[in-house]
C-alpha positions in Angstrom: 0.0 0.0 0.0 2.8 2.4 1.0 4.7 1.7 -2.3 1.5 2.4 -4.3 1.0 5.7 -2.5 4.6 6.7 -3.0 4.4 5.7 -6.7 1.2 7.8 -7.1 2.9 10.8 -5.3 5.9 10.4 -7.5 3.7 10.6 -10.6 2.0 13.7 -9.3 5.4 15.3 -8.5 6.6 14.6 -12.0 3.5 16.1 -13.5 3.5 19.2 -11.5 6.6 20.5 -13.2 5.3 19.7 -16.7 4.0 22.0 -19.4 0.6 20.4 -19.0 0.5 21.6 -15.4 1.2 25.1 -16.5 -1.6 24.9 -19.1 -4.1 23.5 -16.6 -3.3 26.2 -14.0 -3.6 28.9 -16.6 -7.0 27.6 -17.7 -8.2 27.4 -14.1 -7.1 30.9 -13.3 -8.7 32.2 -16.5 -11.9 30.4 -15.7 -12.2 32.2 -12.3 -11.5 35.6 -14.0 -14.2 34.8 -16.6 -16.6 33.9 -13.8 -16.0 37.4 -12.3 -16.4 39.0 -15.7 -19.7 37.1 -16.2 -21.1 38.8 -13.1 -20.7 36.1 -10.5 -20.1 37.4 -7.0 -16.5 38.4 -7.0 -16.0 37.9 -3.3 -17.3 34.3 -3.5 -15.3 33.5 -6.6 -12.1 34.9 -5.0 -12.8 33.0 -1.8 -13.0 29.8 -3.7 -9.9 30.6 -5.8 -7.8 31.6 -2.7 -8.9 28.4 -0.9 -7.9 26.3 -3.8 -4.6 28.1 -4.2 -3.9 27.8 -0.5 -4.6 24.0 -0.5 -2.5 23.6 -3.6 0.4 25.5 -1.9 0.2 23.1 1.1 0.3 20.1 -1.1 3.1 21.5 -3.2 5.2 22.1 0.0 4.5 18.5 1.0 5.6 17.2 -2.4 8.7 19.4 -2.2 9.6 17.9 1.2 9.0 14.4 -0.1 11.3 15.1 -2.9 14.0 16.5 -0.6 13.7 13.5 1.7 14.0 11.1 -1.3 17.0 13.0 -2.6 18.6 13.0 0.9 18.2 9.2 1.1 19.8 8.9 -2.3 22.7 11.1 -1.4 23.3 9.0 1.8 23.4 5.9 -0.4 25.9 7.5 -2.7 28.0 8.6 0.3 28.1 5.0 1.5 29.1 3.9 -2.0 31.9 6.5 -2.1 33.2 5.3 1.2 33.2 1.7 0.0 35.1 2.8 -3.2 37.6 4.7 -1.1 38.3 1.6 1.0 38.7 -0.5 -2.1 41.1 2.1 -3.5 43.2 2.0 -0.3 43.3 -1.8 -0.5 44.4 -1.7 -4.1 47.0 0.9 -3.2 48.4 -1.4 -0.6 48.4 -4.3 -3.0 50.3 -2.2 -5.6 52.8 -1.3 -2.9 53.3 -4.9 -2.1 53.7 -5.8 -5.8 56.3 -3.0 -6.1 58.2 -4.3 -3.2 58.1 -7.9 -4.7 59.4 -6.5 -8.0 62.2 -4.7 -6.3 63.1 -7.8 -4.4 63.1 -9.9 -7.6 65.1 -7.2 -9.3 67.7 -7.2 -6.5 67.9 -11.0 -6.6 68.2 -10.9 -10.4 71.1 -8.4 -10.1 72.8 -10.5 -7.5 72.7 -13.6 -9.7 73.8 -12.0 -12.9 77.4 -11.7 -12.1 77.5 -15.3 -11.1 75.8 -16.3 -14.3 78.3 -14.2 -16.3 81.2 -15.8 -14.5 79.8 -19.3 -15.0 79.2 -18.6 -18.7 82.7 -17.3 -19.1 84.1 -20.4 -17.5 82.1 -22.6 -19.8 83.2 -20.7 -22.9 86.9 -21.0 -21.8 
């Protein structure tokens, strides 16, 4: 049930910022202006319009807060992912350092054995 309501609210939030929302609001406001021009009681028309606008403002603020909360959760998830990535990078860095040390050791061993190899080759050639 909660997911259905959140999904419905998400659809409303997406539609509020659309061109259709702008068109609908313009038509509604023009409708109330036309009512006044047609001679309906301006006080009652304005009372109804301001009530609708006030309720809409309350709902819009709620939708904005829902969006902020959703984005905050998303940012928190991203922050956790970044922390995990940083830990992985540190581990990889340590592994690279270990590999570099191993290469240096192998290089030193190789340099230590080369003179002996050269001496042994020279003896074999003689």
